[in-house]
C-alpha positions in Angstrom: -6.6 11.5 10.3 -7.0 14.9 12.0 -4.1 17.3 11.5 -1.5 14.5 11.4 0.2 14.0 8.2 1.9 11.2 6.4 5.3 12.2 5.1 7.0 10.2 2.3 10.7 11.0 2.7 13.3 11.0 0.0 11.4 9.5 -3.0 12.6 10.2 -6.5 9.6 11.7 -8.3 9.3 9.8 -11.6 11.2 11.8 -14.3 12.3 14.3 -11.7 14.1 15.2 -8.5 14.2 13.7 -5.0 11.5 15.2 -2.8 9.4 14.7 0.3 5.7 14.4 -0.1 3.2 15.4 2.6 -0.3 13.9 2.7 -3.2 15.1 4.9 -6.8 13.9 4.8 -6.1 11.9 1.7 -4.7 14.8 -0.3 -1.2 15.8 -1.3 -0.7 19.0 0.6 3.1 19.7 0.1 6.0 18.6 -2.0 9.5 20.0 -1.1 13.1 19.0 -1.0 12.8 18.7 2.8 9.7 18.5 4.9 10.1 18.2 8.7 7.7 15.8 10.3 5.6 16.9 13.3 5.2 15.0 16.5 2.1 13.0 15.3 3.1 12.5 11.7 3.7 9.1 10.1 7.0 8.9 8.2 7.5 6.5 5.2 11.1 6.1 4.2 11.2 6.1 0.4 15.0 6.5 -0.1 16.0 4.6 -3.3 12.4 4.3 -4.5 10.6 6.1 -7.3 7.3 7.8 -6.6 4.6 7.9 -9.3 0.9 8.3 -9.6 -0.6 4.9 -8.6 -1.6 2.8 -11.6 -5.1 2.5 -13.0 -6.3 -0.6 -14.8 -9.3 0.1 -16.9 -9.9 -3.6 -17.8 -10.2 -6.0 -14.9 -12.5 -9.0 -14.4 -13.3 -9.2 -10.6 -15.9 -12.0 -11.3 -18.4 -10.9 -8.6 -21.3 -11.1 -8.6 -21.9 -14.5 -10.1 -18.5 -16.1 -10.5 -16.9 -15.8 -7.1 -15.3 -19.2 -7.4 -12.9 -17.6 -10.0 -12.2 -14.3 -8.2 -13.8 -12.1 -5.6 -13.7 -8.3 -5.3 -11.8 -8.7 -2.1 -9.0 -10.9 -3.6 -8.9 -9.1 -7.0 -8.5 -5.7 -5.4 -5.8 -7.0 -3.0 -4.0 -8.3 -6.1 -4.4 -4.9 -7.7 -2.9 -3.1 -4.7 0.0 -5.6 -4.8 0.5 -4.6 -8.4 0.6 -0.8 -7.7 -3.0 0.0 -8.7 -5.2 2.4 -6.7 -8.1 2.1 -9.2 -9.5 -0.7 -11.3 -12.5 -0.7 -13.7 -14.5 -3.9 -13.4 -15.9 -5.5 -16.5 -19.6 -6.3 -16.9 -19.6 -10.0 -17.8 -21.2 -10.9 -14.5 -24.4 -12.4 -13.1 -26.5 -10.4 -12.9 -25.2 -8.3 -15.7 -25.0 -4.7 -14.6 -27.5 -3.5 -17.2 -29.9 -1.6 -14.9 -29.5 0.6 -11.8 -30.8 -2.4 -9.8 -28.5 -5.1 -11.2 -25.5 -2.7 -11.0 -26.4 -2.2 -7.3 -25.7 -5.8 -6.5 -22.0 -5.3 -7.5 -21.8 -1.8 -5.9 -22.9 -3.4 -2.6 -20.0 -5.9 -2.7 -17.5 -3.1 -3.8 -18.6 -1.0 -0.8 -18.1 -4.0 1.6 -15.0 -5.7 0.2 -12.9 -3.5 -2.1 -9.3 -2.6 -0.9 -9.0 0.1 -3.5 -11.3 2.2 -5.8 -13.4 0.0 -8.1 -15.3 1.8 -10.9 -17.7 -0.6 -12.6 -18.7 -0.7 -16.2 -22.3 -1.0 -17.3 -23.3 -3.2 -20.2 -24.1 -1.6 -23.5 -27.0 -3.9 -24.1 -29.4 -5.8 -21.8 -27.8 -9.0 -20.7 -24.9 -8.3 -23.1 -27.1 -9.9 -25.8 -26.8 -7.1 -28.3 -30.5 -6.8 -28.8 -31.8 -4.0 -26.5 -30.0 -0.9 -25.4 -29.5 -0.2 -21.7 -30.7 3.1 -20.2 -27.5 5.1 -20.6 -29.0 8.2 -19.0 -29.9 6.3 -15.8 -26.6 4.6 -15.5 -24.0 7.0 -16.8 -23.2 8.8 -13.5 -22.8 5.5 -11.7 -20.2 3.8 -14.0 -16.9 4.5 -15.7 -18.1 3.6 -19.2 -20.3 1.2 -21.1 -19.1 -2.1 -22.6 -20.4 -5.5 -23.6 -16.9 -6.9 -23.0 -16.5 -10.6 -23.8 -18.5 -10.0 -27.0 -18.7 -7.4 -29.7 -21.9 -5.6 -30.5 -22.7 -7.4 -33.8 -25.4 -5.2 -35.3 -24.4 -1.9 -36.8 -27.7 -0.3 -36.0 -27.4 -1.2 -32.3 -23.9 0.3 -32.0 -25.1 3.4 -33.7 -28.0 3.8 -31.2 -25.6 3.2 -28.3 -23.1 5.8 -29.5 -25.9 8.3 -30.3 -27.2 8.0 -26.8 -23.7 8.0 -25.2 -22.8 11.2 -27.2 -25.8 12.9 -25.7 -24.5 12.3 -22.2 -20.8 12.5 -22.9 -20.5 8.8 -21.8 -17.7 6.6 -23.0 -18.3 3.5 -25.1 -15.5 0.9 -24.6 -15.8 -1.9 -27.1 -14.6 -5.5 -27.2 -14.3 -5.7 -31.0 -15.0 -9.2 -32.5 -17.0 -10.1 -35.6 -18.4 -13.4 -34.5 -19.0 -14.8 -38.0 -15.3 -14.5 -38.7 -14.3 -16.6 -35.6 -14.9 -20.0 -37.3 -14.2 -22.0 -34.1 -10.8 -20.5 -33.7 -9.1 -20.2 -30.3 -5.5 -19.0 -30.9 -4.1 -16.6 -33.6 -4.5 -17.7 -37.2 -0.7 -17.8 -37.7 2.3 -19.9 -37.9 1.9 -21.7 -34.6 -1.7 -22.7 -35.4 -0.7 -24.1 -38.8 2.3 -26.0 -37.3 0.3 -27.6 -34.5 -3.0 -28.2 -36.1 -5.0 -25.6 -34.2 -8.0 -23.5 -35.4 -7.0 -19.9 -35.7 -8.8 -16.5 -35.0 -8.1 -14.2 -37.9 -7.0 -10.6 -37.3 -9.9 -9.3 -39.4 -12.3 -10.4 -36.7 -10.9 -7.6 -34.5 -10.0 -4.8 -36.9 -13.1 -5.0 -39.1 -15.3 -4.2 -36.1 -12.9 -1.4 -35.0 -13.2 0.1 -38.4 -17.0 0.1 -38.2 -17.1 1.5 -34.7 -14.7 4.3 -35.6 -16.9 5.4 -38.5 -19.9 5.5 -36.3 -18.1 7.3 -33.4 -16.7 9.9 -35.8 -20.1 10.5 -37.4 -21.8 11.0 -34.0 -19.0 12.6 -32.0 -19.0 9.8 -29.4 -16.1 9.1 -27.0 -15.0 5.7 -28.1 -12.4 3.4 -26.5 -11.1 0.2 -28.1 -10.4 -2.6 -25.6 -7.3 -4.9 -25.7 -6.1 -4.2 -29.3 -3.8 -6.9 -30.7 -3.4 -6.4 -34.5 -1.3 -4.1 -36.7 -4.4 -3.1 -38.6 -6.2 -1.9 -35.5 -3.1 0.3 -34.5 -3.2 1.9 -37.9 -7.0 2.5 -37.8 -6.7 4.2 -34.5 -3.7 6.2 -35.6 -5.6 7.5 -38.6 -8.7 8.3 -36.6 -6.7 10.3 -34.1 -5.1 12.2 -36.9 -8.6 13.2 -38.1 -9.4 14.4 -34.6 -11.8 11.6 -33.7 -12.5 11.0 -29.9 -10.9 7.6 -30.1 -8.6 6.0 -27.5 -7.4 2.4 -27.0 -5.5 0.0 -24.8 -3.4 -3.0 -25.2 -2.2 -5.6 -22.7 1.3 -6.4 -21.4 1.2 -9.9 -23.0 0.7 -8.5 -26.5 3.7 -6.3 -26.1 6.0 -9.0 -24.8 5.0 -12.3 -26.5 3.9 -13.5 -29.9 2.0 -16.6 -31.1 5.4 -18.3 -31.6 5.9 -18.2 -27.8 2.8 -20.4 -27.3 3.1 -23.8 -25.7 0.4 -26.5 -25.5 -0.7 -24.9 -22.3 -3.7 -22.7 -21.5 -1.5 -20.2 -19.6 -1.1 -18.8 -23.1 -4.8 -18.6 -24.1 -6.6 -15.3 -24.0 -9.0 -13.4 -26.2 -7.9 -11.7 -28.4 -5.0 -14.1 -28.8 -1.2 -13.5 -28.9 -0.5 -12.6 -32.5 2.5 -12.4 -34.9 5.8 -10.6 -34.4 4.7 -8.1 -37.0 1.6 -7.3 -34.9 3.7 -7.0 -31.7 6.1 -4.6 -33.5 3.1 -2.4 -34.5 1.8 -2.4 -31.0 5.2 -1.3 -29.6 5.4 1.4 -32.2 1.9 2.4 -31.1 2.9 2.8 -27.4 6.0 4.8 -28.5 4.2 7.3 -30.8 1.1 7.8 -28.6 -1.4 5.9 -30.8 -2.0 3.5 -27.9 -3.1 5.5 -24.9 -2.8 2.9 -22.1 -1.9 -0.6 -21.0 -4.5 -2.6 -19.2 -4.1 -6.1 -18.0 -7.4 -7.7 -19.0 -7.0 -9.6 -15.7 -9.4 -12.6 -16.2 -8.9 -15.3 -13.6 -10.3 -18.8 -13.9 -10.0 -21.9 -11.8 -7.0 -24.3 -12.2 -9.5 -26.9 -13.6 -10.9 -24.5 -16.2 -7.3 -23.7 -17.4 -6.1 -27.3 -17.4 -7.8 -28.6 -20.5 -5.1 -27.6 -23.1 -5.1 -24.8 -25.7 -8.3 -26.0 -27.4 -10.6 -26.6 -24.5 -9.5 -24.4 -21.7 -11.2 -21.1 -20.7 -9.8 -17.9 -22.3 -8.2 -15.4 -20.0 -4.9 -14.6 -18.1 -4.1 -13.0 -14.8 -1.9 -9.9 -14.8 -2.4 -7.5 -11.9 0.5 -8.6 -9.8 3.0 -8.9 -12.7 2.2 -6.1 -15.1 4.6 -3.4 -13.8 7.4 -5.8 -13.3 7.0 -7.5 -16.7 6.8 -4.2 -18.6 9.7 -2.7 -16.7 11.8 -5.8 -17.4 10.9 -6.2 -21.1 10.3 -2.6 -22.2 11.9 -0.1 -19.9 15.2 -2.0 -19.2 15.6 -2.9 -22.8 15.3 0.8 -23.8 12.0 0.4 -25.8 10.3 3.1 -23.7 11.2 5.2 -20.7 9.9 4.6 -17.1 8.1 8.0 -17.5 6.3 6.7 -20.6 5.3 3.5 -18.8 3.8 5.6 -16.0 1.9 7.6 -18.6 0.5 4.4 -20.1 -0.3 2.8 -16.7 -1.5 5.8 -14.7 -1.7 9.3 -16.3 -3.5 8.5 -19.5 -6.1 6.1 -18.1 -6.9 8.8 -15.4 -7.3 11.4 -18.2 -9.4 9.3 -20.6 -11.6 7.7 -17.9 -11.7 11.0 -15.8 -10.3 9.4 -12.6 -8.9 11.4 -9.7 -5.5 10.9 -8.2 -1.9 11.8 -8.9 1.3 13.1 -7.5 0.9 16.9 -7.6 -0.1 19.1 -4.7 -3.9 19.1 -4.5 -4.3 15.7 -6.0 -6.0 12.8 -4.2 -3.0 10.9 -2.7 -2.9 7.8 -5.0 0.8 7.0 -5.1 2.9 4.0 -6.0 6.5 3.6 -4.7 8.5 1.6 -7.1 11.7 -0.4 -6.5 12.9 -0.4 -10.1 16.0 -2.4 -9.4 14.6 -5.2 -7.3 15.2 -8.7 -8.7 12.6 -11.4 -8.0 11.1 -14.5 -9.4 7.3 -14.8 -10.1 5.7 -17.5 -7.9 2.0 -17.7 -8.8 1.3 -19.8 -5.6 1.9 -16.5 -3.7 -0.5 -14.4 -5.8 -3.2 -12.6 -3.8 -5.5 -13.2 -6.8 -7.5 -16.5 -6.8 -6.2 -16.9 -10.4 -2.9 -18.8 -10.2 -2.3 -19.6 -13.9 0.3 -17.1 -15.2 2.5 -17.1 -18.3 5.1 -15.3 -16.2 5.3 -18.0 -13.5 8.9 -18.8 -12.7 10.3 -15.9 -14.7 12.9 -13.5 -13.4 11.7 -9.9 -13.1 13.5 -6.6 -12.4 11.4 -4.0 -10.7 8.6 -4.3 -8.2 6.0 -2.4 -6.3 7.3 -1.4 -2.8 4.1 0.3 -1.6 0.7 1.4 -2.9 -1.1 4.3 -1.3 -4.8 5.1 -2.0 -6.5 8.2 -0.6 -3.5 8.6 1.7 -3.8 5.1 3.2 -1.2 2.4 2.6 -3.1 -0.4 0.9 0.0 -2.6 0.1 3.5 -2.7 1.7 6.0 -5.1 0.2 8.1 -5.0 3.4 5.3 -6.2 5.7 3.1 -7.8 3.0 0.3 -5.6 4.5 -2.7 -5.2 2.3 
């Protein structure tokens, strides 16, 4: 880049005034009401756009290595850039599972080669994600964002206690998919009104919150940093709220879909099938209260692409998982911000500022920050067309829906990684 700068002209800083932003060597070097470009500077006209710290998704399935027919790091990170994300954290249900420095290295090589944005991998908590043998946390902790057996809960109390004791020694973060397997009983959607009306087997809420309660107790006892993945029940919200009030090092995330839909929005279509499932209106109300009062720290998509064939077998037999990177901001802006549930500033905290803080990720919009910036067109009206997704996952519950608000540009380390005008990525 040399001495040449990139100047973002006339953006409205989220929650603030209209300013110019100067970037040099990947860093924000100046913010002022007027910055005069030099001869070699690149100018980005951001008049009418809102500038915010680029989003961070701490829960994304990029599927490589092992399942590249569902998604690849190249396609998943292009989709993330389209959605305004400069950093994603990749989940460990892969082949090979990232449970040693060597197996993690397989994924890191693909990231180095193909990623369009920053990808921070998780390591597994247990070898093979089988819940039987602890990984070497000391050897892995400086190479990963956190430790998770995502896709399955750690079933044995003693194993989770060992993991948290070791994590606490190294100030590592344990991020848990909470699910008591013996309570699942063959269920595949929420154990609620829709399941009863349509003859489906339900997943009870207790299968989630019972393990959250166990984990919080262990984390508090050991002083471990503990993050609960994709919470979906009112009981989980209350458990986290109480733990925070006691000063525990507990954080959590929920997904856009849990804040927008309930089990009564389900159709006999696997676009609506994910784990944990969409739950009741009461659960959704508790989640919304949780994002409003700070109990829920962040929103993560749990982007989990599958092939069309894997998602075409109906609610009972299709694979669990939805795609979300390219629709998250628009859906949340449409359904929460524009309806007055939360402010745009709060949404940016949930999608960018808080995940950076909890997962210790660089980037922002202040002078001296790494230049990870998203420019938002909060008034743009558009219709979701999943055939145009950059992700290989084309099955979306938002397909065909009208949205208000979109990503105009994503900048990572000072470089434009997505431009909605040119469709550059």
